[in-house]
DRENTORMI-529327 format. One line per 3 residues: number of its first residue (from 0); their letters; for each residue x, y, z of N, C-alpha, C, O, CB. Coordinates in steps of 0.2 Angstrom, whole numbers, plus 2048, in hexadecimal, padded with zeros to 3 digits. Glycine has a CB too. Example, Ala and Ser with C-alpha at 12.3 -4.5 7.8 and 13.67 -1.06 7.14 Angstrom:
% residues 2
0) as) 842 7E4 827 83E 7EA 827 842 7F0 827 847 7EF 82A 839 7EA 82D; 840 7F5 823 844 7FB 824 840 800 827 843 806 828 846 7FD 81D
END
This chain:
% residues 220
0) mnl) AF4 871 DB7 AF2 877 DBB AEB 879 DB9 AE9 87B DB4 AF7 87D DB9; AE7 87A DBF AE0 87C DBE ADF 883 DBE AE0 886 DC4 ADB 878 DC3; ADE 887 DB9 ADD 88E DB9 AD7 890 DBD AD8 896 DBF ADC 890 DB2
3) tni) AD2 88C DBE ACD 88E DC2 ACF 88F DCA ACB 893 DCE AC7 88A DC2; AD4 88C DCC AD6 88D DD3 ADB 893 DD4 ADD 894 DDA ADA 887 DD5; ADC 897 DCF AE1 89D DD0 ADD 8A2 DD3 AD7 8A4 DD1 AE3 89F DC9
6) krp) ADF 8A4 DD9 ADB 8A9 DDD ADC 8B0 DDA AE2 8B2 DD8 ADE 8A9 DE4; AD7 8B4 DD9 AD7 8BA DD7 AD9 8BF DDC AD8 8BE DE2 AD0 8BD DD4; ADC 8C5 DDA ADE 8CA DDF AD8 8CC DE2 AD3 8CD DDF AE3 8CF DDC
9) sts) AD9 8CE DE9 AD3 8D1 DEC AD1 8D8 DE9 AD6 8DB DE6 AD4 8D1 DF4; ACB 8DA DEB AC9 8E1 DE8 ACE 8E6 DEB AD0 8EB DE8 AC2 8E2 DEA; ACF 8E6 DF2 AD3 8EB DF5 ADA 8EB DF2 ADD 8F1 DF1 AD3 8EA DFC
12) vlf) ADD 8E5 DF0 AE4 8E5 DED AE3 8E8 DE6 AE8 8EC DE4 AE6 8DE DED; ADE 8E6 DE2 ADE 8E9 DDC ADD 8F0 DDB AE0 8F4 DD7 AD8 8E5 DD8; AD9 8F3 DE0 AD7 8FA DE0 ADD 8FE DE2 ADE 904 DE1 AD1 8FC DE4
15) aaa) AE2 8FB DE6 AE8 8FF DE9 AED 8FE DE4 AF1 903 DE3 AEA 8FC DF0; AEE 8F8 DE1 AF4 8F7 DDD AF4 8FB DD6 AF9 8FD DD4 AF4 8EF DDB; AEE 8FC DD3 AEE 8FF DCD AF0 907 DCE AF5 909 DCA AE7 900 DCA
18) pal) AEE 90B DD2 AF0 911 DD3 AF7 912 DD6 AFB 916 DD4 AEC 916 DD8; AF9 90D DDA B00 90C DDC B05 90C DD7 B0A 90F DD6 B01 907 DE1; B03 907 DD2 B08 907 DCC B08 90D DC8 B0D 90F DC4 B06 900 DC8
21) flg) B02 910 DC7 B02 916 DC4 B07 91C DC7 B0A 91F DC3 AFB 919 DC4; B07 91C DCD B0B 921 DD0 B13 91E DD0 B17 922 DCF B0A 921 DD8; B13 918 DD0 B1A 915 DCF B1D 916 DC9 B23 918 DC8 B1A 90D DD0
24) gwl) B19 916 DC3 B1C 918 DBD B1E 91F DBC B23 920 DB9 B17 916 DB7; B1A 923 DBF B1C 92A DBF B23 92B DC3 B27 92F DC1 B17 92F DC3; B24 928 DC9 B2A 929 DCC B30 926 DC8 B35 929 DC9 B29 925 DD3
27) lmr) B2F 920 DC5 B34 91E DC1 B36 922 DBB B3C 921 DB8 B32 917 DBE; B32 927 DB9 B34 92B DB3 B38 931 DB6 B3A 935 DB2 B2E 92D DB0; B38 932 DBD B3B 938 DBF B43 939 DBE B45 93E DBC B3A 939 DC7
30) pid) B47 933 DBE B4E 934 DBC B4F 936 DB5 B54 939 DB4 B51 92D DBD; B4A 936 DB0 B4B 939 DAA B46 93F DA9 B45 941 DA3 B4A 933 DA4; B44 941 DAE B40 947 DAE B39 947 DAA B37 94C DA7 B43 94D DAC
33) grs) B37 941 DA9 B31 93F DA5 B32 940 D9E B2D 940 D9A B2C 944 DA8; B38 940 D9C B39 941 D94 B39 93B D91 B39 935 D93 B40 944 D93; B37 93B D8A B37 936 D86 B3E 934 D84 B41 936 D7F B33 937 D7F
36) epg) B41 92F D88 B48 92D D88 B49 926 D89 B48 923 D8E B4C 931 D8D; B4A 922 D83 B4A 91B D84 B50 918 D89 B55 91C D89 B4B 917 D7D; B4F 913 D8C B53 911 D91 B50 90D D97 B4A 90C D97 B58 916 D94
39) gww) B54 90B D9C B51 907 DA2 B4B 90B DA5 B46 908 DA7 B56 906 DA6; B4C 911 DA7 B47 915 DAB B40 915 DA7 B3B 914 DA9 B49 91C DAC; B41 917 DA0 B3B 917 D9C B38 910 D9B B31 910 D9C B3D 919 D94
42) taa) B3B 90B D9B B39 904 D9A B35 902 DA1 B30 8FF DA1 B3E 8FF D98; B39 903 DA6 B36 901 DAD B30 905 DAE B2B 902 DB0 B3B 903 DB2; B30 90C DAD B2A 910 DAE B24 90D DAA B1E 90D DAD B2B 917 DAD
45) hav) B25 90C DA4 B1F 90B D9F B1D 903 DA1 B17 902 DA0 B21 90B D98; B21 8FF DA3 B1F 8F8 DA4 B1B 8F8 DAB B16 8F5 DAB B25 8F4 DA6; B1D 8FD DB0 B19 8FD DB6 B12 900 DB4 B0D 8FE DB7 B1C 902 DBB
48) wla) B12 906 DB0 B0C 909 DAE B07 904 DAA B01 903 DAB B0D 90F DA9; B0A 900 DA6 B06 8FB DA2 B03 8F6 DA7 AFD 8F4 DA6 B0B 8F7 D9D; B06 8F3 DAC B03 8EF DB1 AFE 8F2 DB5 AF9 8F0 DB6 B09 8EC DB6
51) gfv) AFF 8F9 DB6 AFA 8FD DBA AF3 8FD DB6 AEE 8FD DB9 AFD 903 DBB; AF4 8FF DAF AEE 900 DAC AEA 8F9 DAA AE4 8F9 DA9 AEF 903 DA5; AEE 8F4 DAA AEB 8ED DAA AE7 8EC DB0 AE1 8E9 DAF AF0 8E7 DA9
54) lfa) AE9 8EE DB6 AE5 8ED DBC AE0 8F2 DBC ADA 8F1 DBF AEA 8EF DC2; AE0 8F8 DB9 ADB 8FD DB9 AD5 8FA DB5 ACF 8FA DB7 ADD 904 DB6; AD7 8F6 DAF AD2 8F3 DAB ACE 8ED DAF AC8 8ED DAF AD5 8F0 DA5
57) ams) AD2 8E9 DB3 ACF 8E4 DB7 ACB 8E7 DBD AC6 8E4 DBF AD5 8E0 DBA; ACD 8ED DBF ACA 8F0 DC5 AC3 8F2 DC2 ABE 8F2 DC6 ACE 8F6 DC7; AC2 8F5 DBC ABC 8F7 DBA AB7 8F1 DB9 AB1 8F1 DBB ABC 8FA DB3
60) lrf) AB9 8EB DB7 AB5 8E5 DB7 AB3 8E3 DBE AAD 8E0 DBF AB9 8DF DB3; AB8 8E3 DC3 AB6 8E1 DC9 AB1 8E6 DCC AAC 8E4 DD0 ABD 8E1 DCE; AB2 8EC DCB AAD 8F1 DCE AA6 8EF DCB AA1 8F0 DCF AAF 8F8 DCC
63) rei) AA5 8EE DC5 A9F 8EC DC2 A9C 8E6 DC5 A96 8E5 DC6 AA0 8EB DBA; AA0 8E1 DC7 A9E 8DB DC9 A9B 8DC DD0 A96 8D8 DD2 AA4 8D6 DCA; A9E 8E0 DD4 A9C 8E0 DDB A98 8E6 DDD A95 8E7 DE3 AA2 8E0 DE0
66) tva) A96 8EB DD8 A92 8F1 DDA A8B 8EF DD8 A8A 8ED DD2 A95 8F7 DD6; A86 8F0 DDC A7F 8F0 DDB A7C 8F6 DDA A7C 8FA DDE A7C 8EC DE1; A7A 8F7 DD3 A76 8FE DD2 A6F 8FC DD2 A6C 8F8 DCF A78 900 DCB
69) rta) A6B 901 DD6 A64 8FF DD7 A5F 903 DD2 A5A 901 DD1 A63 901 DDE; A62 909 DD0 A5D 90D DCB A60 90D DC4 A66 90B DC3 A5D 914 DCE; A5C 90F DC0 A5E 90F DB9 A64 914 DB8 A68 912 DB4 A58 911 DB4
72) gqr) A63 919 DBB A69 91E DBB A6F 91B DBE A75 91C DBB A67 925 DBF; A6F 918 DC3 A75 915 DC6 A78 90F DC1 A7E 90F DC0 A74 912 DCD; A73 90B DBE A76 906 DB9 A79 909 DB3 A7E 907 DB1 A70 902 DB7
75) ial) A76 90F DB1 A79 912 DAB A80 915 DAD A85 914 DA9 A75 918 DA9; A81 918 DB3 A87 91B DB5 A8C 915 DB6 A92 916 DB5 A86 91F DBC; A8A 910 DB9 A8F 90A DBA A91 907 DB3 A97 906 DB3 A8B 904 DBE
78) tas) A8D 906 DAF A8F 903 DA8 A93 908 DA5 A98 906 DA2 A88 902 DA4; A91 90F DA5 A95 914 DA1 A9C 914 DA4 AA1 915 DA1 A92 91A DA1; A9D 915 DAB AA3 916 DAE AA8 910 DAD AAE 910 DAC AA2 917 DB5
81) vgi) AA5 90A DAD AA9 904 DAC AAB 904 DA5 AB1 902 DA4 AA5 8FD DAE; AA7 905 DA0 AA9 906 D99 AAF 90B D98 AB4 90A D95 AA3 907 D95; AAE 911 D9B AB3 916 D9B ABA 914 D9E ABF 914 D9A AB1 91C D9E
84) vll) ABA 911 DA4 AC0 90F DA7 AC3 909 DA3 AC9 909 DA2 ABF 90D DAE; ABF 904 DA1 AC2 8FF D9D AC5 901 D96 ACA 8FF D95 ABC 8F9 D9C; AC1 905 D92 AC3 906 D8C AC9 90B D8C ACE 90B D88 ABE 90A D88
87) sal) AC9 910 D91 ACF 914 D92 AD5 911 D94 ADB 912 D92 ACD 91A D97; AD4 90C D99 ADA 908 D9B ADD 904 D95 AE3 904 D94 AD8 903 DA0; AD9 901 D91 ADB 8FE D8B ADF 903 D86 AE4 901 D83 AD5 8FB D87
90) ani) ADD 909 D86 AE0 90E D82 AE7 910 D85 AEC 910 D81 ADC 915 D81; AE7 910 D8B AEE 911 D8F AF2 90B D8E AF8 90B D8D AED 912 D96; AF0 905 D8E AF3 8FF D8D AF7 8FF D86 AFC 8FD D85 AEF 8F8 D8E
93) vql) AF3 901 D81 AF5 901 D7A AFB 907 D7A B00 905 D77 AF0 903 D75; AFA 90C D7D AFF 912 D7D B05 90F D80 B0B 910 D7D AFC 918 D81; B05 90C D86 B0B 90A D89 B0E 904 D86 B14 904 D86 B09 908 D90
96) sid) B0B 900 D82 B0E 8FB D7E B12 8FE D78 B17 8FC D77 B08 8F6 D7B; B0F 903 D75 B12 907 D70 B19 90A D73 B1E 90A D70 B0E 90C D6D; B18 90D D79 B1D 911 D7C B23 90C D7D B29 90D D7D B1B 914 D82
99) lvg) B21 906 D80 B26 901 D81 B2A 8FE D7B B30 8FE D7B B23 8FB D85; B26 8FD D76 B29 8FB D6F B2E 900 D6D B33 8FF D6A B24 8F9 D6A; B2B 907 D6D B2F 90C D6B B36 90D D6F B3B 90E D6C B2B 913 D6B
102) gft) B35 90C D75 B3B 90C D79 B40 907 D78 B46 908 D78 B39 90C D81; B3E 901 D76 B42 8FB D75 B46 8FC D6E B4B 8FA D6D B3F 8F5 D75; B42 900 D69 B45 900 D62 B48 907 D61 B4A 908 D5B B3F 8FF D5D
105) san) B48 90B D65 B4B 912 D64 B52 912 D68 B53 910 D6E B46 917 D66; B57 916 D64 B5D 916 D67 B5E 91D D6C B62 91D D70 B63 916 D62; B59 922 D6A B5A 928 D6E B53 92B D6E B4E 929 D6B B5F 92D D6A
108) sae) B52 931 D71 B4C 935 D71 B49 937 D6B B43 936 D6A B4D 93B D76; B4D 939 D66 B4B 93B D5F B47 935 D5C B42 936 D59 B51 93E D5B; B4A 92F D5C B47 929 D59 B41 927 D5C B3C 925 D59 B4C 923 D59
111) lkd) B41 928 D63 B3B 926 D67 B35 92B D65 B2F 929 D64 B3C 927 D6E; B36 932 D64 B31 936 D62 B2F 935 D5B B29 936 D5A B34 93E D63; B33 933 D57 B31 932 D50 B2D 92C D50 B28 92C D4C B38 930 D4C
114) afa) B2E 927 D54 B2A 921 D54 B23 923 D57 B1E 920 D54 B2D 91C D59; B22 927 D5C B1C 92A D5E B18 92E D59 B12 92D D58 B1D 92E D64; B1C 932 D55 B19 936 D50 B16 932 D4B B10 933 D48 B1E 93A D4D
117) gvk) B19 92C D49 B16 927 D44 B0F 924 D46 B0B 924 D42 B1B 922 D43; B0F 923 D4D B09 920 D50 B03 926 D50 AFE 924 D4E B0A 91E D57; B05 92C D52 B00 931 D52 AFE 933 D4B AF9 937 D4B B03 937 D56
120) dip) B01 932 D46 AFF 934 D3F AF9 92F D3D AF6 931 D39 B05 933 D3A; AF8 92A D41 AF2 925 D3F AEC 929 D41 AEB 92B D47 AF3 91E D43; AE7 92A D3D AE1 92E D3E ADE 92B D45 ADC 925 D45 ADC 92E D39
123) gae) ADC 930 D49 AD9 92E D50 ADD 92B D55 ADB 92B D5B AD4 929 D4E; AE4 929 D53 AE8 926 D58 AEA 92B D5E AEA 929 D64 AEE 923 D55; AEB 931 D5C AEE 936 D61 AE8 937 D66 AEA 937 D6C AF0 93C D5E
126) aiv) AE2 938 D64 ADD 93A D69 ADB 934 D6D AD9 934 D73 AD7 93C D65; ADA 92E D6A AD8 928 D6D ADD 925 D72 ADC 923 D78 AD6 922 D68; AE4 924 D6F AE9 921 D73 AED 925 D78 AEF 923 D7D AED 91D D6E
129) ygi) AEE 92C D75 AF2 930 D79 AEE 936 D7C AF1 93A D80 AF7 933 D75; AE8 937 D7A AE4 93D D7C ADF 93B D81 AE0 938 D86 AE2 941 D76; AD9 93E D7F AD3 93D D83 AD1 935 D85 ACF 934 D8A ACD 940 D80
132) gaq) AD2 931 D80 AD1 92A D81 AD5 927 D87 AD2 923 D8A AD2 926 D7B; ADB 929 D88 ADF 927 D8D ADE 92A D94 AE0 927 D99 AE7 927 D8B; ADC 930 D93 ADB 934 D99 AD4 934 D9D AD4 935 DA3 ADC 93C D98
135) vif) ACF 932 D99 AC8 932 D9C AC7 92C DA1 AC2 92C DA5 AC3 931 D96; ACC 928 DA2 ACC 923 DA7 ACB 926 DAE AC7 923 DB2 AD2 91E DA7; ACE 92B DAF ACD 92F DB6 AC6 931 DB7 AC4 931 DBD AD2 934 DB7
138) vgl) AC2 933 DB2 ABB 935 DB3 AB7 92F DB5 AB3 92F DB9 AB9 938 DAC; AB9 929 DB2 AB5 923 DB4 AB7 921 DBB AB2 91F DBE AB8 91D DAF; ABD 922 DBD ABF 920 DC4 ABB 925 DC9 AB9 923 DCE AC6 921 DC5
141) vvf) ABA 92B DC7 AB6 930 DCC AAF 92D DCC AAC 92D DD1 AB7 937 DC9; AAC 92C DC6 AA5 929 DC6 AA5 923 DCA AA0 922 DCE AA3 928 DBF; AAA 91E DCA AAA 918 DCE AA9 91A DD6 AA4 918 DD9 AB0 914 DCD
144) ail) AAD 91F DD8 AAD 920 DDF AA7 924 DE1 AA4 922 DE6 AB3 925 DE0; AA4 928 DDD A9E 92C DDF A98 927 DDF A94 927 DE3 A9D 932 DDA; A98 923 DDA A93 91E DD9 A93 919 DDF A8E 917 DE2 A93 91A DD3
147) aav) A99 917 DE1 A99 912 DE7 A97 916 DED A93 912 DF1 AA1 910 DE8; A98 91C DEE A95 920 DF4 A8E 920 DF3 A8A 920 DF8 A98 927 DF4; A8B 922 DED A84 922 DEC A80 91C DEE A7B 91C DF1 A82 924 DE5
150) vrr) A83 916 DEC A7F 910 DED A82 90D DF4 A80 907 DF6 A81 90B DE8; A85 911 DF8 A87 90F DFF A8C 909 DFF A8C 905 E04 A81 90E E03; A90 908 DFA A95 903 DFA A9C 907 DFC AA1 903 DFE A96 8FF DF4
153) gtp) A9C 90D DFB AA2 911 DFC AA0 917 E01 A9B 917 E03 AA6 914 DF6; AA5 91B E02 AA4 921 E07 AA5 927 E03 AA9 927 DFE AA8 920 E0D; AA3 92D E06 AA4 933 E03 AAC 935 E03 AAF 938 DFF AA1 939 E06
156) asa) AAF 932 E08 AB7 933 E09 ABA 930 E03 ABF 934 E00 AB9 930 E0F; AB9 92A E01 ABC 927 DFB ABB 92B DF5 ABF 92C DF0 ABB 920 DFA; AB4 92D DF4 AB2 931 DEE AB6 937 DEE AB8 93A DE8 AAB 932 DEE
159) alv) AB6 93B DF4 ABA 941 DF4 AC1 940 DF2 AC4 945 DEE AB9 944 DFB; AC5 93B DF5 ACC 93A DF3 ACD 939 DEC AD2 93C DE9 ACE 935 DF7; AC9 935 DE9 ACA 933 DE2 AC8 939 DDD ACC 93A DD9 AC5 92D DE0
162) tag) AC3 93D DDF AC2 943 DDB AC7 948 DDC ACA 94B DD7 ABB 946 DDE; AC9 949 DE2 ACF 94E DE4 AD5 94C DE0 AD9 950 DDD AD0 94F DEB; AD7 946 DE0 ADD 943 DDD ADD 945 DD6 AE2 947 DD3 ADE 93C DDF
165) tvv) AD7 943 DD3 AD6 944 DCB AD7 94C DCA ADA 94D DC5 AD0 941 DC9; AD4 950 DCD AD4 957 DCC ADB 95A DCD ADD 95E DC9 ACF 95B DD1; ADE 958 DD2 AE5 95A DD4 AEA 958 DCE AEE 95C DCC AE8 958 DDA
168) mav) AE9 952 DCC AED 94F DC6 AEC 953 DC0 AF1 955 DBD AEC 948 DC5; AE6 955 DBE AE4 958 DB8 AE7 95F DB9 AEA 962 DB4 ADD 958 DB7; AE6 963 DBE AE9 969 DBF AF1 969 DBF AF4 96D DBB AE7 96D DC6
171) gmg) AF4 964 DC2 AFB 964 DC2 AFE 963 DBB B03 965 DBA AFD 95E DC7; AFA 95F DB7 AFD 95E DB0 AFD 964 DAC B01 965 DA8 AF9 959 DAD; AF9 969 DAE AFA 96F DAB B00 973 DAC B02 977 DA8 AF4 974 DAD
174) fgr) B03 971 DB1 B0A 974 DB3 B10 970 DB1 B16 972 DB1 B0B 975 DBB; B0E 96A DAE B13 965 DAC B14 95F DB0 B12 95F DB6 B1A 969 DAC; B16 95A DAD B16 953 DB0 B1A 953 DB6 B19 94E DBA B17 94E DAB
177) nhw) B1F 957 DB7 B24 957 DBC B21 95B DC2 B25 95B DC7 B2A 959 DBA; B1C 95E DC2 B19 963 DC7 B17 95F DCD B15 959 DCC B13 967 DC5; B19 961 DD3 B17 95D DD9 B10 95B DDA B0F 956 DDE B1A 961 DDF
180) svp) B0C 95F DD7 B04 95E DD8 B02 957 DD4 AFD 954 DD6 B00 963 DD6; B06 955 DCF B04 94F DCC B05 949 DD0 B00 945 DD1 B09 94E DC6; B0B 948 DD4 B0B 942 DD8 B07 943 DDE B04 93E DE1 B12 941 DDB
183) agm) B05 949 DE0 B01 94A DE6 AFA 948 DE4 AF6 945 DE8 B00 952 DE8; AF8 949 DDE AF1 947 DDC AF1 93F DDB AEC 93C DDD AF0 94A DD5; AF7 93C DD9 AF7 935 DD8 AF7 932 DDF AF3 92C DE0 AFE 933 DD5
186) icl) AFA 935 DE4 AFA 932 DEB AF2 932 DEE AF0 92E DF1 AFF 936 DF0; AEF 938 DEC AE8 939 DEE AE4 934 DEB ADF 931 DEE AE6 940 DED; AE5 933 DE5 AE1 92D DE1 AE2 927 DE4 ADE 923 DE5 AE3 92E DD9
189) lag) AE9 925 DE5 AEA 91F DE8 AE7 91E DEF AE4 918 DF0 AF2 91E DE9; AE7 923 DF3 AE3 922 DFA ADC 921 DF9 AD9 91D DFC AE5 929 DFE; AD9 925 DF4 AD2 924 DF3 AD0 91D DF0 ACB 91A DF2 ACF 929 DEE
192) ltl) AD3 91B DEB AD2 914 DE8 AD3 90F DED AD0 90A DED AD6 913 DE2; AD9 90F DF1 ADA 90A DF6 AD4 90A DFB AD2 904 DFD AE1 90C DFA; AD2 910 DFD ACC 910 E02 AC6 90D DFF AC2 909 E02 ACB 917 E04
195) lgr) AC5 90F DF8 ABF 90C DF5 ABF 905 DF4 ABA 901 DF5 ABE 910 DEE; AC5 902 DF2 AC6 8FB DF2 AC4 8F7 DF8 AC1 8F2 DF8 ACD 8F9 DF0; AC6 8FA DFE AC4 8F7 E04 ABD 8F7 E05 ABA 8F2 E08 AC8 8FA E0A
198) evg) ABA 8FD E03 AB3 8FD E05 AAF 8F9 E00 AAA 8F5 E03 AB1 905 E03; AB0 8F9 DFA AAC 8F5 DF5 AAE 8ED DF6 AAA 8E9 DF5 AAC 8F7 DEE; AB4 8EC DF7 AB7 8E5 DF8 AB4 8E2 DFE AB2 8DC DFE ABE 8E5 DF9
201) gyg) AB3 8E6 E04 AB0 8E3 E09 AA8 8E1 E08 AA6 8DC E0A AB0 8E8 E0F; AA5 8E5 E04 A9E 8E4 E02 A9E 8DE DFE A9A 8D9 DFF A9B 8EA DFF; AA2 8DE DF9 AA2 8D8 DF4 AA3 8D1 DF8 AA0 8CC DF6 AA7 8D9 DEF
204) gsv) AA8 8D2 DFD AAA 8CB E00 AA4 8C9 E05 AA2 8C3 E05 AAF 8CD E05; AA0 8CE E08 A9A 8CC E0C A95 8C9 E07 A91 8C5 E09 A97 8D2 E0F; A94 8CC E01 A8F 8C9 DFC A91 8C2 DFA A8C 8BE DFA A8E 8CE DF6
207) arg) A97 8C1 DF9 A99 8BA DF7 A98 8B5 DFD A96 8B0 DFB AA1 8BA DF5; A9A 8B7 E03 A99 8B3 E08 A92 8B1 E0A A90 8AC E0B A9C 8B6 E0F; A8D 8B7 E09 A86 8B6 E09 A83 8B1 E04 A7F 8AD E06 A83 8BC E09
210) srl) A86 8B1 DFE A84 8AD DF9 A86 8A6 DFA A82 8A1 DF9 A87 8AF DF2; A8C 8A5 DFD A8E 89E DFE A8A 89B E04 A88 895 E04 A96 89E E00; A88 89F E09 A84 89D E0F A7D 89B E0C A7A 896 E0F A84 8A2 E14
213) ssi) A7B 89F E08 A74 89D E05 A74 897 E01 A6F 893 E02 A71 8A3 E01; A79 896 DFD A7A 890 DF9 A7A 88A DFE A77 884 DFD A80 890 DF5; A7E 88A E03 A7F 885 E08 A78 883 E0B A76 87D E0C A84 886 E0D
216) agr) A75 889 E0D A6E 888 E11 A69 884 E0C A65 880 E0E A6C 88F E13; A6A 886 E06 A65 883 E01 A66 87C E00 A61 878 DFE A66 887 DFA; A6C 87A E01 A6E 873 E00 A6C 86F E06 A6C 868 E06 A75 872 DFE
219) a) A6C 872 E0C A6B 86F E12 A64 86C E13 A63 868 E18 A6C 873 E18
END
């Protein structure tokens, strides 16, 4: 099997699938009201979230690959936002892996919470894996959308949707994870990133086609 022949997912699919899985994990947690409760719902939700954050990490690298920053400020914003999304996605991947292992090895909620307490006792683990380190990914996504609009690869509409979704989610979490505004923000984020993926993906495809045509013309 030639690994070089494996087709990568399109940019539009990648940008839509990551937030869709993020929303899907939240929905799978509803039968247990978002509680730390080992079992099928916990495992399914965290497996879906894990896949989603793997795609968020891949999405950050794809955005770096296809976005052209023309000024020093744009290049700094691009590099910083890609780094933020990538590292924060990795923090979430670590968190979700711990959650899955804890779910598999715990018989009840008390044992699961004890397992988490042991991890959080590690210096810096709570802040990096469960706190700001895991949450800052959404700041990076907002910068992605705004930067894409600034360099004319995205539109103000996608930037507004991503920003609004992030703000609504953040506010909703203040009322609790089960508050209706949390999924509303997730749906808004999904709409914004799906639109952004189509916008930057279309540009990336045109660049790639142009490069191939130039290469063919050069050989002619």
